[in-house]
C-alpha positions in Angstrom: 76.9 105.5 136.6 76.8 102.5 138.8 79.7 102.5 141.3 82.3 99.9 140.6 81.7 96.6 141.8 84.5 95.1 143.7 86.3 92.3 141.9 85.2 88.9 142.9 87.1 87.2 145.6 89.8 84.7 144.3 88.3 81.3 143.6 89.5 78.4 145.9 91.1 76.4 143.1 91.0 73.3 145.2 87.2 73.3 145.6 85.5 71.1 142.9 83.0 72.8 140.8 81.2 69.3 140.6 79.8 70.3 144.0 77.7 73.0 142.5 74.2 71.6 141.7 73.2 71.7 138.0 70.5 74.1 138.4 72.8 76.5 140.1 75.4 76.3 137.4 72.8 77.0 134.7 71.5 80.0 136.7 75.0 81.3 137.0 75.5 80.9 133.3 72.4 82.8 132.3 71.9 85.1 135.2 75.5 85.7 136.6 77.0 85.2 139.9 74.9 86.2 142.9 77.4 89.0 143.9 77.1 90.5 140.4 74.9 93.6 139.9 71.5 92.6 138.4 72.4 94.3 135.1 75.7 92.5 134.6 74.5 89.3 132.8 71.8 91.0 130.7 74.4 93.4 129.6 76.8 90.6 128.6 74.1 88.7 126.7 73.2 92.0 124.9 76.8 92.5 123.9 77.2 88.8 122.7 74.0 89.3 120.7 75.3 92.5 119.1 78.6 90.7 118.3 76.8 87.8 116.6 74.6 90.2 114.7 77.5 92.2 113.4 79.5 89.2 112.5 76.7 87.2 110.9 74.5 89.9 109.5 73.4 89.1 105.8 75.8 86.1 105.8 74.7 84.9 102.4 76.2 88.0 100.9 79.7 87.4 102.0 82.4 86.3 99.6 85.3 85.1 101.9 88.7 84.6 100.6 88.6 82.4 97.6 92.1 81.2 98.1 91.3 79.6 101.4 87.8 78.7 100.4 89.2 76.6 97.4 91.5 74.8 99.9 88.6 74.1 102.3 86.5 72.7 99.3 89.6 70.6 98.2 89.7 69.2 101.8 86.1 68.1 101.6 87.0 66.0 98.5 90.2 64.4 99.9 91.4 63.7 103.3 94.9 64.0 102.0 94.3 67.4 100.9 92.5 68.1 104.2 95.6 67.1 106.3 98.2 69.1 104.2 96.1 72.0 103.5 96.4 71.5 99.9 94.8 74.0 97.5 93.6 71.4 95.2 92.1 68.0 95.9 94.9 66.5 93.8 97.3 67.9 96.4 99.7 69.3 94.1 100.6 72.4 96.3 99.5 73.6 99.7 98.4 77.2 100.8 101.0 79.4 102.3 99.7 78.9 105.8 99.4 75.8 108.1 96.1 74.1 108.0 94.4 74.3 111.4 92.0 77.1 110.3 91.2 75.1 107.2 90.6 72.1 109.3 88.0 74.0 111.4 86.1 75.3 108.4 86.5 71.9 106.5 85.0 69.9 109.3 82.0 72.4 109.4 81.8 72.0 105.5 81.9 68.2 105.9 79.3 68.1 108.5 76.8 70.6 107.1 77.7 70.7 103.3 79.9 73.2 101.5 78.5 76.7 101.2 78.9 80.2 102.5 77.3 79.8 105.9 79.1 76.6 106.5 82.4 78.2 106.1 81.4 81.3 108.0 79.7 79.6 110.9 83.1 78.8 112.7 84.3 82.3 112.2 81.2 83.9 113.7 81.3 81.4 116.6 85.1 82.1 117.6 84.5 85.9 117.0 81.7 86.0 119.4 83.6 83.4 121.8 86.5 85.8 121.9 84.3 88.5 123.2 82.9 86.1 125.8 86.3 84.9 126.9 87.8 88.4 127.2 84.8 89.5 129.2 85.4 86.5 131.7 89.3 87.2 131.9 88.9 91.1 132.5 86.0 90.6 135.0 87.9 88.2 137.2 90.5 90.6 138.0 88.9 94.0 137.6 85.2 93.5 138.1 81.9 93.5 136.1 82.2 97.1 134.7 85.6 96.5 133.4 84.7 93.2 131.8 81.6 94.7 130.2 83.6 97.6 128.6 86.3 95.4 127.3 83.7 93.0 125.7 81.9 96.0 124.1 85.1 97.5 122.9 86.3 94.3 121.3 82.8 93.9 119.7 82.9 97.2 118.0 86.5 97.1 116.8 86.0 97.8 113.2 88.7 95.5 111.7 87.5 92.8 114.1 84.1 93.1 112.6 85.4 92.9 109.1 87.7 89.9 109.6 85.1 87.9 111.4 83.0 88.1 108.4 85.7 86.4 106.3 87.4 83.1 105.9 90.9 84.3 106.6 92.4 82.5 109.5 92.8 85.5 112.0 89.6 85.0 114.0 90.7 81.5 115.0 94.1 82.8 115.7 92.8 85.4 118.1 90.6 83.0 120.0 93.4 80.5 120.4 95.7 83.3 121.8 92.9 84.3 124.3 92.6 80.7 125.3 96.4 80.8 126.0 96.0 84.0 127.9 93.3 82.5 130.1 95.4 79.4 130.9 98.3 81.5 131.6 96.6 83.7 134.1 95.2 80.7 135.8 98.7 79.2 136.0 100.0 82.5 137.7 97.1 82.6 140.1 97.3 79.0 141.2 101.0 78.2 140.8 100.0 74.8 139.1 101.9 73.4 136.1 99.0 72.0 134.0 97.3 75.4 133.2 100.8 76.6 131.9 101.1 73.5 129.6 97.5 74.1 128.3 98.5 77.7 127.5 101.4 76.5 125.6 99.3 74.0 123.7 96.8 76.9 122.8 99.6 78.9 121.5 100.9 75.9 119.6 97.5 75.5 117.8 97.7 79.2 117.1 101.1 78.6 115.5 99.5 75.9 113.3 97.1 78.7 112.2 99.3 81.6 111.2 102.8 80.5 112.4 105.0 83.1 113.8 102.2 85.7 114.3 101.0 83.4 117.2 104.4 84.1 119.1 104.1 87.8 119.2 102.5 87.5 122.7 105.1 85.0 124.1 107.5 87.6 125.6 104.7 88.9 127.6 103.5 85.5 128.6 106.9 84.5 129.8 107.6 87.7 131.8 104.2 87.6 133.5 104.7 84.0 134.7 108.2 84.6 135.7 107.4 87.7 137.6 104.1 87.2 139.2 103.7 83.5 140.1 103.9 82.6 143.8 106.6 79.9 143.6 110.2 80.0 144.0 112.5 81.2 141.2 113.7 77.6 140.5 110.2 76.2 140.2 109.2 79.1 137.9 112.1 78.6 135.7 111.4 74.7 135.8 107.8 75.1 134.9 108.5 77.5 132.1 110.9 74.9 130.7 108.1 72.3 130.7 105.7 74.8 129.2 108.3 75.6 126.5 108.6 71.9 125.6 104.9 71.6 125.3 104.9 74.7 123.1 107.5 73.3 120.8 105.7 69.9 120.6 102.3 71.4 119.9 103.7 73.9 117.5 106.1 71.7 115.4 104.3 68.3 115.3 102.5 69.0 111.9 105.7 70.6 110.4 107.9 67.8 111.4 105.4 65.2 110.2 105.1 67.0 106.8 108.8 67.5 106.3 109.6 63.9 107.1 107.3 62.6 104.4 109.2 62.2 101.0 108.4 65.3 98.8 107.2 62.8 96.0 104.3 61.7 98.3 103.0 65.0 99.5 102.2 68.4 98.0 104.8 71.1 97.4 104.8 73.5 100.4 103.4 76.7 98.9 105.4 79.9 99.8 108.6 78.0 100.7 111.8 78.2 98.7 112.9 74.7 99.3 109.7 72.7 99.7 109.8 72.5 103.6 107.6 73.8 106.1 110.5 75.0 108.1 111.5 77.3 105.3 107.8 78.6 105.3 108.1 79.3 109.1 111.3 81.3 109.2 110.9 82.8 105.7 107.7 83.8 104.1 105.6 83.6 107.4 108.4 84.6 109.6 111.3 87.0 109.2 110.2 87.7 105.8 107.2 89.5 107.2 109.2 91.6 109.6 112.1 92.5 107.4 110.8 91.9 103.9 113.5 89.5 103.1 111.5 86.4 102.1 112.8 85.4 98.6 109.3 83.9 98.1 107.8 87.4 98.1 110.5 89.8 97.0 112.6 92.6 98.3 112.4 94.5 101.6 109.2 96.5 102.0 107.2 94.4 99.7 103.5 94.7 100.3 103.9 97.7 102.4 101.2 99.6 100.6 98.5 97.2 101.9 98.7 99.1 105.3 101.0 102.1 104.6 104.6 102.5 105.1 106.3 101.0 107.9 106.9 103.2 111.0 105.3 104.1 114.4 102.8 106.2 112.7 101.4 103.2 110.6 98.5 102.5 113.0 97.3 106.1 112.8 97.6 106.7 109.0 94.6 107.0 106.5 94.4 103.3 105.8 94.8 101.8 109.4 93.5 104.6 111.5 89.9 103.9 111.2 90.4 100.1 111.6 92.2 99.9 115.0 93.4 103.2 116.4 90.4 104.8 118.0 91.3 103.8 121.5 95.0 103.5 121.4 95.6 106.9 123.2 93.2 105.9 125.9 94.7 102.4 126.2 98.3 103.7 126.5 97.3 106.2 129.2 95.2 103.6 131.0 98.3 101.2 131.0 100.6 103.7 132.3 98.2 104.8 135.0 97.3 101.3 136.0 100.8 100.2 136.4 101.6 103.3 138.6 98.5 102.5 140.8 99.7 99.0 141.3 103.3 100.1 141.9 103.6 99.2 145.5 101.5 95.9 145.3 103.2 92.7 146.1 105.1 90.9 143.2 102.3 88.4 143.0 99.4 91.0 142.6 96.9 89.5 140.2 95.8 92.9 138.9 99.3 94.0 138.0 100.0 90.6 136.4 96.9 91.0 134.2 97.9 94.6 133.4 101.3 93.4 132.4 99.8 90.7 130.1 97.4 92.9 128.2 99.8 95.7 128.2 102.5 93.4 126.8 99.9 92.1 124.3 99.2 95.6 123.1 102.6 96.9 123.0 104.2 93.9 121.2 101.6 93.8 118.6 101.8 97.6 118.1 105.6 97.4 117.6 105.4 94.3 115.5 102.8 95.7 113.0 104.1 99.3 112.9 107.5 98.3 112.1 107.0 95.2 109.8 108.7 95.8 106.4 107.3 92.8 104.7 103.9 92.0 103.4 101.3 93.6 105.7 97.4 93.6 105.5 95.3 95.7 107.6 93.3 92.7 109.0 96.4 91.3 110.8 95.8 94.0 113.5 92.8 92.3 114.7 95.2 90.3 116.9 96.0 93.6 118.8 92.3 94.4 119.6 92.0 92.2 122.7 95.0 94.1 124.3 93.4 97.5 123.5 89.9 96.4 124.7 91.1 94.9 127.9 93.2 98.0 128.7 90.2 100.2 128.0 88.2 98.2 130.4 90.6 97.3 133.2 92.8 100.4 133.0 89.8 102.7 132.4 88.0 101.3 135.7 91.3 101.7 137.7 91.6 105.4 136.5 87.9 106.0 137.2 88.1 104.6 140.9 91.3 106.6 141.4 89.8 109.8 140.1 86.8 109.5 142.3 88.8 108.7 145.5 92.3 110.2 144.9 93.5 113.7 145.5 93.0 116.4 142.8 96.6 117.1 142.6 97.7 113.5 141.8 94.8 112.1 139.7 92.6 115.0 138.8 93.8 115.1 135.3 94.7 111.5 134.2 91.2 110.2 133.3 89.9 113.4 131.7 93.2 113.6 129.7 92.8 110.0 128.4 89.2 110.7 127.4 90.2 114.0 125.8 93.0 112.5 123.9 91.0 109.7 122.4 88.1 112.0 121.8 90.2 114.5 119.7 91.7 111.5 117.8 88.2 110.1 117.1 87.2 113.5 115.7 90.3 113.5 113.5 89.5 110.0 112.2 85.9 111.0 111.5 87.0 114.2 109.7 89.1 112.1 107.3 85.8 110.6 106.0 83.6 113.7 106.2 80.9 113.5 103.5 81.1 109.6 103.3 77.7 109.2 104.8 75.2 110.5 107.4 76.3 107.8 109.9 79.8 109.2 110.0 78.5 112.8 110.5 76.4 111.7 113.3 79.4 109.8 114.8 81.4 112.8 114.6 78.9 114.9 116.3 78.4 112.3 119.1 82.2 111.9 119.6 83.0 115.6 119.8 80.0 116.9 121.8 79.9 113.7 123.9 83.7 113.9 124.6 83.5 117.6 125.5 80.7 117.0 127.9 82.4 113.9 129.4 85.7 115.8 130.1 83.8 118.8 131.5 81.6 116.7 133.6 84.5 114.8 135.1 86.4 117.8 136.0 83.4 119.8 137.5 82.1 116.6 139.3 85.6 116.0 140.7 86.2 119.4 142.0 82.7 120.0 143.2 82.6 116.4 144.7 79.5 115.4 142.8 79.6 111.6 142.3 76.6 111.3 140.2 78.0 113.8 137.8 81.1 111.9 137.5 79.2 108.7 136.8 77.1 110.4 134.0 80.3 111.8 132.6 81.9 108.4 132.6 78.9 107.1 130.7 79.1 110.0 128.1 82.7 109.1 127.7 82.0 105.6 126.7 79.3 106.6 124.2 81.7 109.3 122.7 84.7 107.1 122.4 82.7 104.2 120.8 80.6 106.3 118.4 83.3 106.2 115.6 84.1 102.5 116.0 80.4 101.7 116.0 79.8 103.6 112.7 82.7 101.8 111.1 81.5 98.4 112.5 77.9 98.8 111.2 79.2 99.7 107.9 81.4 96.6 107.8 78.4 94.5 108.8 76.0 95.9 106.4 78.1 96.5 103.2 76.4 94.6 100.4 79.8 93.2 99.0 83.0 92.8 100.8 86.6 92.3 99.8 87.3 88.8 100.9 90.9 89.1 100.1 91.6 92.2 102.2 88.7 93.0 104.3 88.3 96.3 105.9 85.7 98.4 107.6 84.3 101.9 106.8 84.6 104.1 103.8 87.8 104.2 101.6 90.3 106.7 102.7 92.7 106.5 99.9 94.7 103.3 99.4 92.0 101.4 101.4 92.1 97.7 100.6 95.7 97.5 99.7 95.2 97.4 96.0 98.3 98.2 93.9 100.8 96.6 96.2 103.1 93.8 95.7 102.8 90.2 96.5 100.1 88.9 98.9 97.0 90.4 97.2 94.5 87.5 96.8 91.6 87.5 94.5 88.4 89.2 95.6 86.2 86.7 93.7 82.9 85.3 94.9 83.0 82.7 97.4 80.7 79.6 97.2 77.2 80.7 97.8 74.0 78.8 98.7 73.4 75.7 100.8 74.5 72.5 99.2 72.6 69.2 99.4 75.4 67.3 100.9 78.7 67.2 102.4 81.4 68.0 100.1 79.4 69.3 97.2 80.8 71.6 94.6 80.4 75.2 95.2 78.4 77.5 93.1 79.3 81.1 92.7 81.1 83.3 90.1 84.4 84.2 89.0 85.9 87.4 90.5 84.1 90.3 88.9 81.8 88.1 87.2 78.0 87.5 87.6 76.2 84.8 89.4 75.0 81.8 87.4 71.6 82.9 87.5 72.3 86.0 85.7 75.1 85.0 83.4 73.1 83.2 80.9 72.2 79.6 80.3 75.5 77.9 80.8 74.4 76.2 83.9 70.9 75.3 82.9 71.9 74.1 79.5 74.2 71.5 80.9 71.2 70.1 83.0 73.0 70.6 86.4 71.0 71.3 89.6 71.8 72.5 93.1 74.5 70.3 94.6 75.9 69.3 91.3 79.2 70.6 89.9 78.2 73.8 88.0 79.7 74.7 84.8 80.5 78.1 85.9 79.3 81.6 85.5 80.0 83.8 82.5 82.0 87.0 82.8 80.7 88.8 80.0 78.6 91.1 82.0 81.7 92.4 83.6 84.2 92.0 80.8 86.5 90.0 83.2 87.5 86.5 83.4 89.0 84.5 86.2 92.7 85.3 85.5 92.0 89.1 84.8 90.0 89.7 88.0 92.3 87.6 90.2 95.5 88.7 88.5 98.2 89.9 90.8 100.1 92.9 89.8 103.1 91.9 87.5 101.4 88.8 86.1 103.6 87.0 83.8 104.8 83.5 84.0 102.8 80.4 82.9 99.2 81.4 82.4 99.8 84.7 84.1 98.6 86.6 81.1 95.9 84.2 79.9 92.3 84.5 80.7 89.8 81.7 81.7 86.2 81.8 80.8 83.3 79.7 81.9 83.1 78.3 78.3 86.8 77.3 78.6 86.2 75.4 81.8 83.1 73.6 80.2 85.4 72.6 77.4 88.1 71.4 79.8 85.6 69.4 81.9 84.3 67.7 78.7 87.9 66.7 77.4 89.4 65.9 80.7 89.7 62.3 79.7 90.3 60.9 83.1 93.1 63.3 84.1 93.4 64.0 87.8 93.9 67.8 87.1 91.5 69.8 85.0 94.3 72.3 84.0 97.6 73.8 85.2 97.9 77.5 85.6 100.3 80.0 86.8 99.2 81.1 90.3 97.1 80.2 93.3 94.7 83.1 92.6 93.8 81.7 89.1 93.7 78.2 90.3 91.4 78.8 93.3 88.8 80.6 91.2 88.8 77.7 88.7 88.6 75.2 91.4 85.5 76.9 92.9 83.9 77.4 89.5 84.7 73.8 88.1 84.7 71.7 91.3 87.8 69.9 89.8 91.4 69.9 90.9 93.6 72.5 89.4 97.4 72.8 89.5 98.9 76.0 90.5 102.5 75.8 89.0 104.0 78.8 90.8 102.1 79.1 94.1 100.7 82.4 95.2 103.4 84.9 93.8 104.1 82.7 90.8 107.7 82.2 91.9 107.3 79.0 93.8 109.4 76.1 92.3 106.4 73.7 92.6 106.4 72.7 88.9 109.5 71.6 87.2 109.8 70.4 83.6 110.6 66.8 84.6 107.6 66.8 86.9 105.3 68.1 84.1 106.5 65.5 81.8 105.8 62.8 84.2 102.3 64.0 84.9 101.5 64.3 81.2 103.0 60.9 80.5 101.0 59.4 83.2 97.7 60.9 81.8 97.2 62.9 85.0 97.3 66.3 83.2 96.4 67.2 79.6 95.8 71.0 79.7 98.3 73.9 80.5 97.8 77.5 80.4 100.8 79.5 79.1 101.0 83.2 78.7 102.1 84.9 75.6 105.0 86.6 77.3 106.4 83.4 78.7 107.9 84.1 82.0 111.2 83.8 83.7 113.5 81.1 85.0 111.9 77.6 85.2 108.6 79.0 84.0 110.2 80.2 80.7 111.6 76.7 80.2 108.3 75.0 80.7 106.4 77.5 78.6 108.9 77.0 75.8 108.5 73.3 76.1 104.7 73.4 76.3 104.6 75.6 73.2 106.9 73.3 71.2 105.3 70.0 72.0 101.8 70.9 72.9 98.8 71.4 70.6 97.3 74.8 71.0 93.5 75.0 71.6 92.0 77.7 69.5 89.5 79.9 71.3 86.9 79.1 68.7 86.9 75.5 70.2 84.8 76.7 73.2 84.0 80.3 72.6 80.7 81.7 71.3 80.4 85.0 69.7 78.5 86.5 72.5 81.3 86.0 74.9 84.4 86.6 72.9 85.1 89.8 74.6 86.1 87.8 77.6 89.3 86.6 76.1 92.4 88.8 75.6 93.4 87.0 72.5 89.8 86.8 71.1 88.9 89.3 68.3 86.7 89.4 65.3 88.9 86.6 63.9 88.7 84.5 67.0 88.7 81.3 65.1 92.3 81.7 64.2 93.6 83.0 67.6 95.3 81.2 70.5 93.7 81.3 74.1 97.0 80.3 75.8 95.7 76.9 76.3 97.6 73.9 75.3 96.8 70.1 75.0 99.5 67.6 75.8 99.1 63.7 75.7 101.6 61.0 76.7 102.6 60.7 73.1 104.0 64.3 73.2 106.6 63.4 75.8 109.7 61.9 74.3 
């Protein structure tokens, strides 16, 4: 193994980079710094190429999260929907997250047209960008080897591969948090205020991506700056106060603007209990995630089944273990060893500051995700991956150097112990999926044999003073410890169909995917596919569980539609499922919760829309999002994600109907509870039921729960209301 290169000398911040000739800057970009080993930059480019390949492989097969896909599509049709992050282009209700990630995907869709790769492009870009940024951060303080290892570990983190191939906002969140870390370390290193302000702004944008999750790293950021910056205590406190002000402004501006706008002039805030973003921040997306106490989602512990029961073992259980935990033992030992090694360094020591940052990043996320009792999805933990990767690279290199140079009594066991611990854990994880495929069997052999050879080689080389043997053993350790994550990552990248709702990597290990849990499950339906002819064109792609339009029959072709025009939808007869059934959240109920929507029904609704703003009103976001993607028309979600939002009231419904903005409402046969029940009763009393025979053909009658051999006399749960029906 190549001996460790010393970390680069601290840059003179006062020297302008503008003085470097353009040719020299380009050479440094592609070939690396002159002091770097010759292999360093080719290795980085190879890792970035690997990351791009894993995140973008077979991109056309990806589905994405239809919930966010629909909101992005709506944003391409309406700038109002774009700004608010509305689910529908009529801006009736927002998604349950702030809109920054939707803005990024939406701008891509507006620039290149709406389709799969247009939505995925920003995710692949920020995923690869995160790898490059982590490399730069770790390399600066710990050298080329550490940066290379950290970049490779992040690239091959299974859950990161899975989520970077999806349209959930987490890849953008991670990239923004890394930008914040980069600016913070620069502020610590130079003592300047401006980098600290930029760090706060980056976290503020991260807040506007996933709200309170962006703040998990803040205690570590504050501690590192307060401890390690070479300024007087008073100036450090003053600068932190300024940075905090920048954080508040960059975090709260969208929330304040939205909450100041009259409720009648904006969408309902999905996920909130009182139609304010503030409630969404502290409830559904805040303390409700930690304590399970958000009234928008339910009681304590709701959603725990997505990632297993809350507790310190959660990251190692059968659901989460293969997604993130491979190098947690190594990272924990490396963190402790690295801090001990820097124990007598000055307070402003840059390496210790970096270790504190990455260690805090790792520990804070580990505790938050492990102990969270609210809705929890496995892909959340991708935010923990940079901390683990940085510790594996930086801490591993520090342990390696101490192992080579230190006394046998003091450091003769730490590095081999770290390798052994993670090797044993890797074998345990791979044993859980034994029989799932040849790739996992090979990974188990490589991990077990390679880890044993690595530990043996380290110990023998150390006590026999064979430096080359130690180097080869360290390489063997890297291969052994990354064999399992690599197998899972390749699986995530090459799987033909993915769960856009709850993406995970590797084989199922019982409970994988989080099915059967409480609120929070989103539809796993098909995302828009194909390249559209222009910006904002309507998506094609089927209902959840349905077939593509090319295989579903002649519904599209019979209407004379072509690529780039609003499709009539895809039939679901091949799968026996319709939009509502495939996207239905456990428990259903409510308005439209038990009804099903077929492509024939959507064709009927579009034909008889009669100038209404919204095509139909349904119970929940998951049903509405699928219809939006299928029809290209605005659809009202009356109850938000869980069906319990108070977005629709009877008075509001009457007003929309009287104004001719809405004609059709889906009402389930079992009614619902609370306001839903009141609305359902009124609709059934005053509306005109639409028989399934009005749009169904005999060949697709099996797709409707209420359709039978006498379908001409059965109700579909669809009602028509006109202004004359409102008293």
